[in-house]
N, C-alpha and C positions, 0 to 999 in steps of 0.2 A: 293398804286395808281401807281408803275411803274409795267406796264403789258408786257407780251410777255417776249422775252429773256433781261435781265437787268443786267446792271454791274454797279458797283461804284469803282473808283481807286482814291487814295488821295496821297498826297505829304506833308509830315510834317518835320517841322525843330525844331530844341532843341532850338532856341532862346526865348526868353519869348514872350507871346502872348500881343499886344497893347489892353489898356485899351478902348476897343471901344464897349462893350458889356454891356450895363447897365441892371439891373433887370427891365424886364417890364413885362406886362400880354400879354400872347401869345394867340390866337385864338386857341380852341380845335381841336385836330387832325381830329375828327369826323366831323366837319364842312366843312372840305375840301372834305370829302369823301360821304356826304351825297348826294342823289339823290335829284334833284329841285322836289317839289310837284305836279308842273303843268309844263306841256311841251310847247312847240312853239305854240301858237293859229293859226289859220285859220279863216277868215272871210265869212261869207256867202254873196251873192251875193247881199242881199237887205240889208246889214250891221245891221242886229238885232240880229245874234248870233255867236259864234265863237264855233270853235271844238277844241279839244284839249287832250291830254292824261293826266290822274291823276295817281299819284305813291302813294302807300301807303306800308306799311309792315304788315305782318301778320307773327308772329311766326318767324322773321327774316328773312323770304323769300320777296322778291319784287313781288309786285301784281300791274297791272296796268288797268286802264278804258279808254274806249273813253267816253268822256264826252263834251255835248252840253250846253252851258251856254246863258242864254239872255245878251244882252247889253243894257245899259249899267252897270245893277245893278248886272251881273254876278249870277244871278241866277240860279240853276242848272236844265235844261229842262229834260235831261235824262243822265244815264250811262250803258253804255255797260260793264259788266266784262270781262278780257281776261284768257285765261288760265294762269298757273304760268309761268312765264319767257317769255310770249310774249306781245307784246304791239303795239298800232296803230302806222302806221307811213304813210308819203305822205299822210295825209288826204285833200281830195280834195271836195268841194262842186259841185255837179252838176245843183241843183236848189236850191231854198230857204229851200225846205223840205227833200232832201237826199243829201248824201253824200259818196264818195268811200272811201277807205282807203288801204294802204298795209298793209302787218304783219311783225314786226320784233321779232328776237328772241335773248334773252342774253344769252350769254354764258361766262364761267368763266375766259376766258382769254383777252375778248375782251371789250375794253372800249363805244364802243358804239354796239348798235345791230344789227345784220344781217338781211338783209330783206328775207324773206321766198320764195317770187315770187309770193303769194295767194295773191289776190284781192278781197275785201268784199264790199257790198253797204248796208247801214241800213238807214232808214227815221230817221228825226229830234228825233222823240220820241222813239226809240230804236226798232222799230218794223219792222218787213218786211226785217230782215237779209238774205243776199243771198249771196253766194259764186258765184263771176263772172269769176274768172279765179284760176286752182290751178292746177299743175301738179300732184300731190299727189292723190286730190279727183276727180276722173274721172268717177263717179256713170252714167251712161245714163240715168236711170231711174229719176232721180232727176235733173240733169245738164245738159239736152242735149244740150244747146246752147256752152257750153265752148269745147265740143268735135269738134267744126269747127275751132278750133285754136290749133295747134300743141302740142306737149308737149315742156314746154322750160321754161324761166324765164320770167315772167310778170312785167312790170313796167308802172306805171302811168305817161305819158308823156304828158298831158296837157287837155284842154277843148276847145270846141269853145269861141268864143270872147263873146258871148251871153248864158247865161246858158240857157240851152233846156233838161237837163236830161241826156245829154251826156258826154262821156270823151273818149281820145283816151288812147289805150293800146300799147304800144310797147311789142313785145315779142320776145326773142331771144332762137331759138329751140336749143333743145338738138341734139347732132350729131346723124346720123341715126344707125350708127353703134355702139351708145353706149359708154361706156368710151374708147374704141379702137381707136375713131377718137379725132383728138384734135379739130376739128371747124366743125360747121355744114355749114358756108358760106351761112348764110340768116339772114336778120332781117327783121321782118316783123311789120305793124302798123294796127292797127284795131280803127274803131269806134262803140263803145258799148254804146246801151241805159240801164241805170244802172237800170231802174225799171223791165224790163223784161229781160234785159240779152242778148235782140237781137244783134248779131255781125254782121259787114260789114268791109270786109278787104279792107283799102283805101291805101296801099301802100306796096312794098316789094323791097329789093334790094338785090342782091347775093353777100352781104359782111357781116362779123361778127362784131356785137357790135356795129352798126351804132346808130345815131340821125336822128330824121327828122324836118323838118319845115313845118308846115299844113296853109295856108292862104286860106281862105273861104272853108273849109272843101275839100280842094286838097292838097295831101301831094307834095310840091313842090321842096324841098331839102333833102337831105340825104349827111351826112358827118360822117367821122370817120378815123380810122388811120389802116394802114397796119401792117403786123407783124414786118417791119422794122421802126414801129413809123413813118411812114410819113403820113401825112394827106391827103386826099381825098375828094373832093366835087364833088356832081352830082346835076343837075338841071333839070326839065321837066317843061313844060309850060302848060299841062293839064293832067288827070288823066289816059287818054290811051296813052299817048306820053312815048319814052323810054327815059331812062335815059341817059344824057350827061353830061361826065366829065368836070370840068372846068381845064382850062391847067395850067400847073406848073409855068408858067409865070404870073399867075392871084393869084392861092393858094400861092405860094410862102411857107413859114416857116410854117405859121398858118393861118387858114381862117374857122371862126366857123359863120355860119349864124344864125341870132336870128330873124328876122321877115320881112315882105314884107311891105311895105308902103300902106297905105289907098288906095292910085290911083292904087296899083299895078303896080308900075313902078321902084321903086328902092328896094333895100336890103339893110338892116341893118346886119354889121356882124361886130365879133371881130376878129381883126387879126393883122399880122405884115409879109408883105412879106420878107423883110431880116432877120428876126428871133429877131429883138429888142422887147422892151415891146409891149404887144398887146395893139393897139387902136379901139374906137368905130369907124367905118368906114360907111360911105353908097356909094352904087354904083348902076351901072346897074343891072339888073337881072344877067347877065352872069357875073357879077365882075368887067368890066370894067367902066374906069372913075372914079375911087375911089377917094374920099374924107375925110378928117379926121373930125371927129365930136367932139373928145375928147381923150387926150393923154397925158402921163406922160412920160419924159424923162428917168424916173428910175424903174417905175413899170408898171405891167399892169392893165388892167382893170379888178377890183374884182367884181362890180355888177354895172347894170344898172336898172335905174327908169324908168318908163314908166307911160303914162296917162292911164285913160280908154279907151276903143274902142272908135275909132279907135287909136291903141295903135301908141303912139310919144315917142322916149324917151327925157325925160327932164333933166336928171342928171346921172353922170357917177361916182362911189366910185372908188377912188384908195387909196391901204393900202400903203400909203409911208409914214411910221412909225405911227401915228395916222391916222385912216382912214380918209379922208376928200372928199369933194364933188365937182366934175367941172360940171356948170350948162350950159346945151346947149340952152335951151329954157327958158328964164325969165318967165313964166307963173305963173298962181297961186299957181299950185305945188311945184315950184322950189321955190317960196317966203315963202311958210311955212316951209320947210325943212331947209332952209338958216336960217330963224327967230329962230326955234327950236334949231339950233346948235349954233346959237349965244347965245339964253338964258341959253343951258346947255351945256358950254363951254369945260367943263371936261369929257364929254360923246361925243360919234359919234353918231348920231341921224339917223335913216334911215326909209323909209317907208318899211314894211313887208308885207303890203295887202290892200286893198280898196275895197269898195262896187262895185257893178256893174257901177253906175251911178258916182261913184268918190266923192260922199257927205261925206263918212265915210273913214277916213284913219287910218288902224292900226300902230301905232308906235312902233319900237325899238329902243332901246337906252342900250347901254353898253359902259365900259369904263375898264382901266386896273385894276380898282377894284371894279367893278359893274358887274356881269357875267350876267346880263340883265334886264331891266325893260320895262314893256309893257303901251301903253297907248293908248286911242282913240282919235282922233281929229275930229271934226264936223268942215267941209268946210263951212257950211252955218252960224254957231256962232260963227268960230274960236274960239272955245272952246277945251280946253285938258283935258281929264280926266283920272287919272291914272287908271290902272288896276290891276297889280299885278307884283311885283320881282319874279325873277328866285330862288333866295336864299336868302328869306328876313333876314336870320340869319348872313348873312356876312354884314359886317360895313365897310364902306371904309375908316374910320380913323385908323382901326386897320390892314390895309394892305399896302404893300410898294407900293411907285410910280415904274412904270415900264417905264423907258426912253428908247426911241428909239434912234438909234446912226448911223452914217454911217462912213466908215473907208475906208482908202487906203491900201488893204493888201500886201504883199510882192510881190505877182504876177503881181500888178499892177493895179488889179480889184478894182473896189469900189463895197464893200460890207455892206449890211445893220445886224445890230444886234440890241439886245435888253438887257437891265441891269435892273434887278428888285433889289432894295435897299431894306433894312430892316426897317419896319416904327420906329420913335422916337428915332433913334440910329445915332451916327454921321457915316458920308458916306465917312469913311477914313480908308484904311487899314484892310479891312474887309476881313474874310475868304472868298473863293469863289467857287461855283459850275458852271461847265459849262456844258449845257444840250444840248444835239446834238437832233436834231429831227430827226425821223426816214424817211422811204422812199428809198433810199436818193433822187433820182431822183422825181422833180414834186411836192414835200412837202415844204412846208414853215412856219414860226413862225410868228406871226402877233401880235398886240398889245393889244387887248382886252382879258379879262381873260377868257373867256368861249369859246376860238375859239380852244383850245386844251389841253389835259392833262398834258402836258408839264409846259404851262401857272399858270394851277393851282398847281403844283409841284413848281413850282417857287415862287409862293407866299407862300405856304406852308413853303417852307425852308427859305424864305426872313423873316419871321415871328420869325423864329428860330435863327436870326441872320446874316444869310448869304447873300452875294452877288451872284446873279445867271446871268449868261451869256449866251446868247443865239445867233447864228449866223446863217443868211440864207446864207450858204457856196455856192460856185460854184454847179451848179446841183439843187438848190433849184427852186422851183416854184414862179410864179408872177412876173418873171421880163423877161418875152419871151422865144423863143425856143434857140438861140443862148446861153443864160446863162445856162439852162439846158444843152445843149450839152457839155458845156466847164467841166460838172462834170463827163461825162463818162470816165472809166479806171482811175479815180482820188479819190477812195473810201478809200484808204490806203496813199494816199499821197497829193495830193492837199487839199481835202475836210477838211483832218485833219491841215493842213496848215492854212487854212483861218480860222479856228477855234481857231488855236493858236492865229492868228494876232488879232483876236477880244479880247482875252483873255489880250493879251498885250496892247489894246486900253485901257482895265479897268485898267490896273497895272499903264501905263503911266498917266492916269486921276488922279490917287490917290485914286481909288474907293477899290482897291484889293490889298491885301498883296500878294507878287509872292511867298512866303515861304509856303502860306497855300491855295492850291489847290485841286479841286476834279474833276473827269468827271463821269457824270451820264448819263444815257439813257436807251432807251427801243428800239428794233428792230435794225436799224442800229444805233441808239445812243446808243444800248449796245455794239455792236462792237465797237463801238467809244471809250467807256470808258474801255474797255478792250486792243486796241491797243493804244491809246494816250500815254501810260506809255514806251511803245515800242518804239513809232515813236518820241518820244520827252522825253528820259529818264530824261533830267535836270530839 
């Protein structure tokens, strides 16, 4: 389960091992490695169907299908077979009868599939399949519409507020000089009718890898980073107007536009001018007169929940240890999510989709010992109906508790960490593994089991009797720009020390035997595992 470059380093002592590992039944190794049979669901605008990926195995090889299921009985309406090693991603309903999807490809060395940049449309019954965008398939006799879009990488980037068969496609063009050029210096966005494939360009900016905000069919904001990783934000008031860059005094360290208010007068954005944890903000369209809607002094916004159109934010999720919601507007949606979190207090319960009229909510719940459970909530009857578990073979009582903790590092910084403890064992003087997340800049560990391979690995090792420590060292994401910047030029020094300080916290609490420690990781975590014995040979 350790992928990319990986390493483990251990320190052993000659003293006798403490008797903290009684014989228990452990979860089979294969249970941690198996793919979920069903992927994340996407609900149709009328709330009557979900689309998802289906996984099965043929002769030891992974096979995937795009499936449409009726709600709430989960009866199959259609299945669309994918070629071996390919699977549907970014599934998006454009109306009640048709959806579009990106294509992902599995590779031997990647935990997550890599998007190919191809976009396909299909009807709810599996008919009328059509390639809407592909840089590899450009036959003018079959796909003349896609020739209006330059060669590049396509990404589904949204739909109109009211489903009308259209979606937005953002394209990052390939450099004109091919591999000899580093960048194309352009990002484009198109409105595409998913039935005919008719294309209309609605925006372009002469910058690479930017994102857009569309309001009432007009591209109003474009934002992204330059090669020095400084964020830039551009605004225009109409489709024929030129882009105007918001001043640095407004953008500050971070500024990511999210949506324009229904009256067209205010902007919702996520950011923090000083570099601290990002908050959800509301401002004038030019970014002035900003006020905070929701913030956390330690961590940035992880997710925002919105009402149906006209969209208004009603809750913000912060990953401060276990994810929790801050409620902006005590409306009926906030009341439902608050009640569900109170009822299932050992989980983090969040909306992951809704019908266009808001009467049906798709609910996702996850925990440190549950990789995910989905349910359907009827706003009219207040009825919660379970749909399916992501990995039904995994049982919470067979897995270890994952405890978040905060500590003051030797640098003086407050650092977040997690310790996963062996189930049904004495939580004292345990052999320990330190797992470092990859990146290192901008990546972070979180509480729920399914959020990363490291968390799954931590549970696997915990069921074998180990305490597993993970630290969001300086440079990690989720705490604002300044915390990320603090990690630069610190890969072999400050980051290492933060992790050792987190391990010391676990030793001081009595969880870990200081004479039985290992380091494990992949990518930058692999570098960490190799280098920790050099940095701290003791």
